[in-house]
DSSP file (Angstrom, degrees, kcal/mol; ACC not computed):
  #  RESIDUE AA STRUCTURE BP1 BP2  ACC     N-H-->O    O-->H-N    N-H-->O    O-->H-N    TCO  KAPPA ALPHA  PHI   PSI    X-CA   Y-CA   Z-CA
    1    1 A M     >        0   0    0      0, 0.0     4,-1.9     0, 0.0     5,-0.1   0.000 360.0 360.0 360.0 -28.7    0.0    0.0    0.0
    2    2 A Q  H  >  +     0   0    0      1,-0.2     4,-3.0     2,-0.2     5,-0.2   0.932 360.0  51.5 -65.1 -41.0    2.9    2.4    0.7
    3    3 A A  H  > S+     0   0    0      1,-0.2     4,-1.7     2,-0.2    -1,-0.2   0.884 109.1  50.2 -60.9 -40.9    4.3    1.9   -2.7
    4    4 A K  H  > S+     0   0    0      2,-0.2     4,-0.7     1,-0.2    -1,-0.2   0.865 112.5  48.6 -65.3 -38.7    0.8    2.7   -4.3
    5    5 A I  H >< S+     0   0    0     -4,-1.9     3,-0.9     1,-0.2     6,-0.3   0.945 112.1  46.8 -71.0 -45.6    0.6    5.9   -2.2
    6    6 A R  H 3< S+     0   0    0     -4,-3.0    -1,-0.2     1,-0.3    -2,-0.2   0.801 111.8  51.3 -69.2 -26.0    4.1    7.1   -3.0
    7    7 A S  H 3< S+     0   0    0     -4,-1.7    -1,-0.3    -5,-0.2    -2,-0.2   0.624  85.4 103.6 -81.6 -12.0    3.6    6.5   -6.6
    8    8 A N    XX  -     0   0    0     -3,-0.9     4,-1.5    -4,-0.7     3,-0.8  -0.548  66.9-144.6 -76.4 130.5    0.3    8.4   -6.8
    9    9 A P  H 3> S+     0   0    0      0, 0.0     4,-2.0     0, 0.0    -1,-0.2   0.801 100.2  60.3 -66.8 -25.2    0.8   11.9   -8.4
   10   10 A R  H 3> S+     0   0    0      2,-0.2     4,-2.1     1,-0.2    83,-0.1   0.795 101.9  54.4 -69.4 -25.1   -1.8   13.3   -6.1
   11   11 A F  H <> S+     0   0    0     -3,-0.8     4,-2.7    -6,-0.3     5,-0.2   0.913 108.4  47.6 -70.6 -43.3    0.4   12.3   -3.1
   12   12 A A  H  X S+     0   0    0     -4,-1.5     4,-2.3     1,-0.2    -2,-0.2   0.894 111.6  51.3 -63.6 -37.3    3.3   14.2   -4.6
   13   13 A E  H  X S+     0   0    0     -4,-2.0     4,-2.7     2,-0.2    -1,-0.2   0.925 110.5  49.4 -63.4 -43.8    1.0   17.2   -5.2
   14   14 A L  H  X S+     0   0    0     -4,-2.1     4,-2.8     1,-0.2     5,-0.3   0.939 111.6  47.1 -62.1 -47.1   -0.1   17.0   -1.5
   15   15 A V  H  X S+     0   0    0     -4,-2.7     4,-2.6     1,-0.2    -1,-0.2   0.915 113.4  49.3 -62.3 -42.6    3.5   16.8   -0.2
   16   16 A G  H  X S+     0   0    0     -4,-2.3     4,-2.7    -5,-0.2     5,-0.2   0.926 113.3  45.6 -60.9 -47.8    4.5   19.7   -2.4
   17   17 A K  H  X S+     0   0    0     -4,-2.7     4,-2.3     2,-0.2    -2,-0.2   0.929 114.5  46.8 -64.5 -44.3    1.6   21.9   -1.4
   18   18 A R  H  X S+     0   0    0     -4,-2.8     4,-2.9    -5,-0.2     5,-0.2   0.920 113.7  50.0 -65.9 -41.7    2.0   21.2    2.4
   19   19 A T  H  X S+     0   0    0     -4,-2.6     4,-2.6    -5,-0.3    -2,-0.2   0.955 112.9  44.5 -60.7 -49.3    5.7   21.8    2.2
   20   20 A R  H  X S+     0   0    0     -4,-2.7     4,-2.3     1,-0.2    -1,-0.2   0.902 114.6  49.7 -59.8 -42.0    5.4   25.1    0.4
   21   21 A F  H  X S+     0   0    0     -4,-2.3     4,-2.4    -5,-0.2     5,-0.2   0.925 111.4  48.3 -67.9 -45.0    2.6   26.2    2.7
   22   22 A A  H  X S+     0   0    0     -4,-2.9     4,-2.6     2,-0.2    -1,-0.2   0.890 111.9  49.6 -62.2 -40.1    4.6   25.3    5.8
   23   23 A I  H  X S+     0   0    0     -4,-2.6     4,-2.5    -5,-0.2    -2,-0.2   0.932 112.1  48.3 -64.1 -44.5    7.7   27.2    4.5
   24   24 A I  H  X S+     0   0    0     -4,-2.3     4,-2.1     2,-0.2    -2,-0.2   0.927 113.9  45.6 -59.4 -49.4    5.6   30.3    3.7
   25   25 A L  H  X S+     0   0    0     -4,-2.4     4,-1.6     1,-0.2    -1,-0.2   0.912 111.7  53.2 -66.8 -43.3    3.9   30.3    7.1
   26   26 A S  H  X S+     0   0    0     -4,-2.6     4,-3.1    -5,-0.2    -1,-0.2   0.908 110.6  46.5 -60.8 -39.8    7.3   29.7    8.8
   27   27 A L  H  X S+     0   0    0     -4,-2.5     4,-2.0     2,-0.2    -1,-0.2   0.866 106.8  57.7 -68.3 -35.4    8.8   32.7    7.0
   28   28 A V  H  < S+     0   0    0     -4,-2.1    -1,-0.2    -5,-0.2    -2,-0.2   0.820 117.3  35.1 -64.2 -29.9    5.8   34.8    7.9
   29   29 A V  H  X S+     0   0    0     -4,-1.6     4,-1.4    -3,-0.2    -2,-0.2   0.874 120.4  44.9 -85.0 -45.3    6.6   34.1   11.5
   30   30 A L  H  X S+     0   0    0     -4,-3.1     4,-2.7    -5,-0.2     5,-0.3   0.846 106.3  54.7 -77.5 -36.6   10.3   33.9   11.6
   31   31 A V  H  X S+     0   0    0     -4,-2.0     4,-1.8    -5,-0.2     5,-0.2   0.953 113.5  41.3 -67.7 -49.1   11.3   36.9    9.5
   32   32 A P  H  > S+     0   0    0      0, 0.0     4,-2.7     0, 0.0    -1,-0.2   0.890 116.1  51.9 -59.1 -38.8    9.3   39.5   11.6
   33   33 A Y  H  X S+     0   0    0     -4,-1.4     4,-2.6     1,-0.2    -2,-0.2   0.968 113.7  41.3 -60.7 -53.7   10.4   37.7   14.9
   34   34 A Y  H  X S+     0   0    0     -4,-2.7     4,-2.3     1,-0.2    -1,-0.2   0.802 114.0  53.3 -73.7 -24.9   14.0   37.8   14.1
   35   35 A T  H  X S+     0   0    0     -4,-1.8     4,-2.3    -5,-0.3    -1,-0.2   0.928 111.1  47.2 -66.6 -43.6   13.8   41.3   12.8
   36   36 A F  H  X S+     0   0    0     -4,-2.7     4,-2.4     2,-0.2    -2,-0.2   0.883 112.4  49.3 -61.4 -42.2   12.1   42.3   16.0
   37   37 A M  H  X S+     0   0    0     -4,-2.6     4,-2.3     2,-0.2     5,-0.2   0.920 109.9  52.7 -60.5 -44.7   14.8   40.5   18.0
   38   38 A F  H  X S+     0   0    0     -4,-2.3     4,-2.2     1,-0.2     5,-0.3   0.936 111.6  43.7 -58.2 -49.0   17.5   42.2   16.0
   39   39 A F  H  X S+     0   0    0     -4,-2.3     4,-3.1     1,-0.2    -1,-0.2   0.894 111.3  54.5 -70.2 -37.9   16.2   45.7   16.6
   40   40 A V  H  < S+     0   0    0     -4,-2.4    -1,-0.2     1,-0.2    -2,-0.2   0.877 114.6  41.5 -61.0 -38.3   15.6   44.9   20.3
   41   41 A S  H  < S+     0   0    0     -4,-2.3    -2,-0.2    -5,-0.1    -1,-0.2   0.789 126.2  31.7 -81.2 -29.9   19.3   43.9   20.7
   42   42 A T  H  < S+     0   0    0     -4,-2.2    -2,-0.2    -5,-0.2    -3,-0.2   0.762 134.2  24.1-102.6 -26.4   20.8   46.6   18.5
   43   43 A Q    ><  +     0   0    0     -4,-3.1     3,-2.1    -5,-0.3     4,-0.5  -0.434  64.7 159.2-134.4  60.8   18.4   49.5   19.2
   44   44 A P  T >>  +     0   0    0      0, 0.0     3,-0.7     0, 0.0     4,-0.7   0.733  68.4  70.4 -62.6 -19.9   16.7   48.9   22.5
   45   45 A Q  H 3> S+     0   0    0      1,-0.2     4,-0.6     2,-0.2     3,-0.4   0.794  88.4  65.2 -67.4 -24.5   15.7   52.5   22.9
   46   46 A L  H <4 S+     0   0    0     -3,-2.1     3,-0.3     1,-0.2    -1,-0.2   0.879 110.6  36.0 -62.4 -37.1   13.1   52.1   20.0
   47   47 A F  H <4 S+     0   0    0     -3,-0.7    13,-1.4    -4,-0.5    -1,-0.2   0.401 104.8  70.5-100.3  -1.2   11.1   49.7   22.1
   48   48 A A  H  < S+     0   0    0     -4,-0.7    -1,-0.2    -3,-0.4    -2,-0.2   0.557  71.2 111.7 -86.9 -13.3   11.7   51.5   25.5
   49   49 A A  S  < S-     0   0    0     -4,-0.6    10,-2.7    -3,-0.3    11,-0.3  -0.369  73.4-118.5 -65.1 137.7    9.5   54.4   24.5
   50   50 A K  B     -A   58   0A   0      8,-0.3     8,-0.3     1,-0.1     3,-0.1  -0.464  12.3-127.7 -74.8 152.3    6.3   54.5   26.5
   51   51 A I  S    S-     0   0    0      6,-2.3     2,-0.3     1,-0.2    -1,-0.1   0.770  88.4  -5.0 -75.5 -21.9    3.0   54.3   24.7
   52   52 A S  S >  S-     0   0    0      5,-0.4     3,-2.1     3,-0.0    -1,-0.2  -0.976  93.7 -72.9-158.9 161.9    1.7   57.5   26.3
   53   53 A E  T 3  S+     0   0    0     -2,-0.3     3,-0.1     1,-0.3    -2,-0.0  -0.309 118.4  14.3 -55.3 130.0    2.8   59.9   29.0
   54   54 A G  T 3  S+     0   0    0      1,-0.3    -1,-0.3     2,-0.0     2,-0.2   0.399  97.3 128.0  83.3  -3.1    2.6   58.4   32.5
   55   55 A S    <   -     0   0    0     -3,-2.1    -1,-0.3     1,-0.1    -3,-0.0  -0.581  51.5-155.7 -84.3 147.7    2.2   54.9   31.2
   56   56 A V        +     0   0    0     -2,-0.2     2,-0.5    -3,-0.1    -1,-0.1   0.446  69.7  97.0 -94.6  -0.9    4.4   52.1   32.4
   57   57 A I        -     0   0    0     -5,-0.1    -6,-2.3     2,-0.0    -5,-0.4  -0.744  64.2-151.1 -92.7 129.1    3.8   50.1   29.2
   58   58 A T  B >   -A   50   0A   0     -2,-0.5     3,-0.9    -8,-0.3    -8,-0.3  -0.537  29.0-108.0 -92.8 167.2    6.5   50.4   26.6
   59   59 A I  T 3> S+     0   0    0    -10,-2.7     4,-1.3     1,-0.2   -11,-0.1   0.727 113.8  70.1 -67.1 -20.3    5.9   50.1   22.8
   60   60 A G  H 3> S+     0   0    0    -13,-1.4     4,-2.6   -11,-0.3    -1,-0.2   0.842  89.5  61.2 -65.4 -35.0    7.7   46.7   22.9
   61   61 A W  H <> S+     0   0    0     -3,-0.9     4,-2.2   -14,-0.2    -1,-0.2   0.938 105.2  43.9 -61.8 -50.6    4.8   45.0   24.8
   62   62 A P  H  > S+     0   0    0      0, 0.0     4,-1.9     0, 0.0    -1,-0.2   0.870 113.6  52.5 -66.9 -31.1    2.1   45.5   22.3
   63   63 A I  H  X S+     0   0    0     -4,-1.3     4,-1.6     2,-0.2    -2,-0.2   0.941 110.4  47.7 -64.7 -46.1    4.4   44.5   19.5
   64   64 A A  H  X S+     0   0    0     -4,-2.6     4,-1.8     1,-0.2    -1,-0.2   0.873 109.5  53.2 -62.1 -37.8    5.3   41.4   21.3
   65   65 A A  H  X S+     0   0    0     -4,-2.2     4,-2.5     1,-0.2    -1,-0.2   0.875 104.0  56.8 -65.9 -34.9    1.6   40.7   21.9
   66   66 A L  H  X S+     0   0    0     -4,-1.9     4,-2.8     1,-0.2    -1,-0.2   0.875 103.3  54.4 -63.8 -36.4    0.9   41.1   18.2
   67   67 A F  H  X S+     0   0    0     -4,-1.6     4,-2.3     2,-0.2    -1,-0.2   0.932 109.9  47.2 -58.9 -46.8    3.5   38.3   17.5
   68   68 A I  H  X S+     0   0    0     -4,-1.8     4,-1.8     2,-0.2    -2,-0.2   0.947 115.0  44.5 -58.2 -50.5    1.5   36.0   19.9
   69   69 A I  H  X S+     0   0    0     -4,-2.5     4,-2.5     1,-0.2    -2,-0.2   0.891 111.9  53.7 -64.2 -43.3   -1.9   36.9   18.3
   70   70 A G  H  X S+     0   0    0     -4,-2.8     4,-2.6     1,-0.2    -1,-0.2   0.867 106.3  53.2 -57.8 -40.3   -0.3   36.5   14.8
   71   71 A G  H  X S+     0   0    0     -4,-2.3     4,-1.9     2,-0.2    -1,-0.2   0.895 109.6  47.9 -67.4 -39.7    0.9   33.0   15.8
   72   72 A W  H  X S+     0   0    0     -4,-1.8     4,-2.4     2,-0.2    -2,-0.2   0.957 112.5  49.1 -60.5 -48.3   -2.6   32.0   16.9
   73   73 A L  H  X S+     0   0    0     -4,-2.5     4,-2.1     1,-0.2    -2,-0.2   0.920 111.3  47.8 -57.9 -47.4   -4.1   33.4   13.7
   74   74 A L  H  X S+     0   0    0     -4,-2.6     4,-2.1     2,-0.2    -1,-0.2   0.814 108.4  55.6 -67.7 -29.2   -1.6   31.6   11.5
   75   75 A T  H  X S+     0   0    0     -4,-1.9     4,-3.2     2,-0.2    -1,-0.2   0.933 107.9  50.1 -62.7 -43.5   -2.2   28.4   13.4
   76   76 A G  H  X S+     0   0    0     -4,-2.4     4,-2.3     2,-0.2    -2,-0.2   0.875 109.7  50.5 -59.9 -38.4   -5.9   28.8   12.6
   77   77 A V  H  X S+     0   0    0     -4,-2.1     4,-2.4     2,-0.2     5,-0.2   0.914 112.2  47.1 -65.8 -43.4   -5.1   29.3    8.9
   78   78 A Y  H  X S+     0   0    0     -4,-2.1     4,-3.5     2,-0.2     5,-0.3   0.970 113.1  47.2 -63.9 -52.4   -3.0   26.2    8.8
   79   79 A V  H  X S+     0   0    0     -4,-3.2     4,-2.8     1,-0.2     5,-0.2   0.909 111.4  52.8 -56.6 -40.2   -5.6   24.1   10.6
   80   80 A N  H  X S+     0   0    0     -4,-2.3     4,-1.4    -5,-0.2    -1,-0.2   0.938 114.6  40.2 -60.2 -50.0   -8.3   25.4    8.3
   81   81 A R  H  X>S+     0   0    0     -4,-2.4     5,-1.8     2,-0.2     4,-0.7   0.921 115.7  51.3 -65.7 -43.1   -6.4   24.5    5.2
   82   82 A A  I  <>S+     0   0    0     -4,-3.5     5,-1.5     1,-0.2    -2,-0.2   0.896 113.2  45.1 -61.8 -42.0   -5.1   21.2    6.7
   83   83 A N  I  <5S+     0   0    0     -4,-2.8    -1,-0.2    -5,-0.3    -2,-0.2   0.747 125.3  33.3 -74.2 -22.9   -8.7   20.1    7.6
   84   84 A G  I  X5S+     0   0    0     -4,-1.4     4,-1.8    -3,-0.2    -3,-0.2   0.863 130.6  12.3 -92.3 -86.5  -10.0   21.2    4.3
   85   85 A E  I  X5S+     0   0    0     -4,-0.7     4,-1.9    -5,-0.2    -3,-0.2   0.871 127.1  49.0 -68.2 -42.8   -7.9   20.9    1.3
   86   86 A F  I  ><S+     0   0    0     -5,-1.8     4,-2.3     2,-0.2    -1,-0.2   0.925 113.2  47.8 -68.3 -42.5   -5.0   18.6    2.6
   87   87 A D  H  ><S+     0   0    0     -5,-1.5     4,-2.5    -6,-0.4    -1,-0.2   0.894 109.3  52.7 -66.8 -38.0   -7.5   16.1    4.2
   88   88 A S  H  X S+     0   0    0     -4,-1.8     4,-1.9     1,-0.2    -1,-0.2   0.927 111.2  46.5 -68.6 -39.5   -9.6   15.8    1.1
   89   89 A I  H  X S+     0   0    0     -4,-1.9     4,-2.5     2,-0.2    -1,-0.2   0.873 110.8  53.6 -60.3 -37.8   -6.5   15.1   -1.0
   90   90 A T  H  X S+     0   0    0     -4,-2.3     4,-2.6     2,-0.2    -2,-0.2   0.924 107.9  50.4 -63.7 -43.3   -5.3   12.6    1.6
   91   91 A E  H  X S+     0   0    0     -4,-2.5     4,-2.3     2,-0.2    -2,-0.2   0.898 109.2  50.7 -63.7 -39.9   -8.7   10.8    1.4
   92   92 A E  H  X S+     0   0    0     -4,-1.9     4,-2.5     2,-0.2     5,-0.2   0.952 111.9  47.8 -58.4 -50.7   -8.5   10.6   -2.4
   93   93 A V  H  X S+     0   0    0     -4,-2.5     4,-2.1     1,-0.2    -2,-0.2   0.920 113.8  46.3 -57.3 -47.0   -5.0    9.2   -2.2
   94   94 A L  H  X S+     0   0    0     -4,-2.6     4,-1.6     1,-0.2    -1,-0.2   0.869 111.7  52.0 -66.1 -38.0   -6.0    6.6    0.4
   95   95 A K  H  X S+     0   0    0     -4,-2.3     4,-0.6    -5,-0.2    -1,-0.2   0.923 111.4  46.7 -66.3 -44.7   -9.1    5.6   -1.6
   96   96 A E  H >< S+     0   0    0     -4,-2.5     3,-0.5     1,-0.2    -2,-0.2   0.858 110.9  53.3 -63.4 -35.3   -7.1    5.1   -4.7
   97   97 A A  H 3< S+     0   0    0     -4,-2.1    -1,-0.2    -5,-0.2    -2,-0.2   0.842 103.0  57.2 -69.8 -30.5   -4.5    3.0   -2.8
   98   98 A R  H 3<        0   0    0     -4,-1.6    -1,-0.2     1,-0.2    -2,-0.2   0.653 360.0 360.0 -72.0 -16.9   -7.2    0.7   -1.4
   99   99 A K    <<        0   0    0     -4,-0.6    -1,-0.2    -3,-0.5    -2,-0.1   0.516 360.0 360.0 -68.1 360.0   -8.4   -0.3   -4.8
């Protein structure tokens, strides 16, 4: 059964789509995160500014919170696509392999 699955062109399509999608989502997370870390380490004064006069919250806190919220949203995007498109292709491949 493994050989049938691996030789199926839809399986190769699935692997390619999932890999590309995972790489894109990884870059969407990692590039801004490491850019943020770079600027925090080289220019900390940028993120030490208070969000308003008298506030104890610096601008870095809301930005960091956006990274967390963005991570949740991207997880939702991946789960939605995995449960929709990727699962339907997987079912097709398995159905053909069982024949």
